[in-house]
C-alpha positions in Angstrom: 0.0 0.0 0.0 1.3 3.5 -0.8 2.4 5.6 2.0 0.5 8.7 3.1 3.0 11.1 1.5 2.7 9.5 -1.9 -1.1 9.4 -1.7 -1.3 13.1 -0.8 1.2 14.1 -3.5 -0.6 12.1 -6.2 -3.9 13.8 -5.2 -2.2 17.2 -5.5 -0.7 16.4 -8.9 -4.1 15.2 -10.2 -5.5 18.6 -9.1 -2.6 20.5 -10.7 -1.8 18.8 -13.9 0.4 20.6 -16.4 -1.3 22.0 -19.5 0.2 19.2 -21.6 -1.0 16.5 -19.2 -4.4 18.1 -19.1 -4.6 18.3 -22.9 -3.6 14.6 -23.3 -6.0 13.5 -20.6 -9.1 15.4 -21.6 -8.7 15.1 -25.4 -7.5 11.6 -25.6 -6.6 9.3 -22.7 -9.9 9.5 -20.8 -11.8 8.6 -24.0 -10.0 5.3 -24.6 -11.8 2.0 -24.1 -9.2 0.9 -21.6 -8.7 2.4 -18.1 -5.9 4.9 -17.8 -5.2 6.4 -14.4 -3.6 9.8 -14.0 -1.0 10.6 -11.4 -0.9 6.9 -10.3 1.3 5.5 -7.6 3.4 2.7 -9.1 5.8 1.3 -6.5 7.9 4.1 -5.1 6.9 6.5 -7.9 4.0 8.6 -9.1 3.6 8.4 -12.8 1.7 10.8 -15.1 -0.5 8.1 -16.5 -0.8 4.3 -16.1 -2.7 1.7 -18.0 -2.7 -1.5 -16.0 -4.2 -3.6 -18.9 -1.2 -2.8 -21.0 1.3 -2.5 -18.1 2.3 0.8 -19.5 3.4 4.1 -18.0 3.0 7.3 -20.0 5.2 10.2 -19.0 5.0 13.7 -20.3 8.4 15.3 -19.8 8.8 19.0 -19.2 12.1 20.9 -19.6 13.3 19.8 -16.2 13.6 16.3 -17.4 16.4 17.3 -19.8 18.6 18.5 -16.9 21.5 16.0 -16.1 20.3 15.3 -12.5 16.8 14.6 -13.6 17.9 12.5 -16.5 19.6 10.2 -14.0 16.4 10.0 -11.9 14.4 9.2 -15.0 16.9 6.4 -15.9 16.5 4.9 -12.4 12.7 5.1 -12.7 12.8 3.4 -16.1 15.0 0.6 -14.7 12.6 0.0 -11.9 9.7 -0.2 -14.3 11.6 -2.5 -16.7 12.4 -4.8 -13.8 8.7 -5.0 -13.1 7.7 -5.6 -16.7 6.1 -2.2 -17.1 6.8 -0.3 -20.4 7.4 3.4 -20.3 6.3 5.7 -23.1 7.9 9.1 -22.8 6.8 12.3 -24.7 8.1 15.8 -24.3 5.8 18.8 -23.7 6.8 20.0 -27.1 5.7 16.7 -28.7 2.3 17.0 -27.0 1.9 20.6 -28.1 3.3 20.3 -31.6 2.6 16.7 -32.7 -0.4 15.9 -30.7 -2.0 13.5 -33.2 1.3 11.6 -33.6 1.6 11.2 -29.8 -2.0 9.9 -29.6 -1.4 7.5 -32.4 1.7 6.1 -30.8 0.0 5.6 -27.5 -3.1 4.1 -29.1 -1.0 1.7 -31.2 0.9 0.6 -28.1 -2.2 0.2 -25.9 -4.2 -1.7 -28.5 -1.3 -4.2 -29.0 -0.9 -4.8 -25.3 -4.4 -4.5 -23.9 -6.1 -7.2 -25.9 
């Protein structure tokens, strides 16, 4: 069971999604025929979106993810998920804003393959 800190933080993040997370959630993910959770606790981490049926994390990376320190943290997260047979799909804010249809298509293709 998730600890109280992670639970409270996940609730805060759901209330304060980034514009890119909000766009992807409202215009695409919440309309899918599979359940996708937002700001979901997965082990010791909170992920932007998670589809249990496809064992897939969807991360929307802002500019802070391109800083060296945060790249190392993301690498450790990705290792954790890989060890737990969870696939991570990463998209930048820029991709969500400028290539929204392509991002949705990539997610849809992946989820359809793995959720059947």
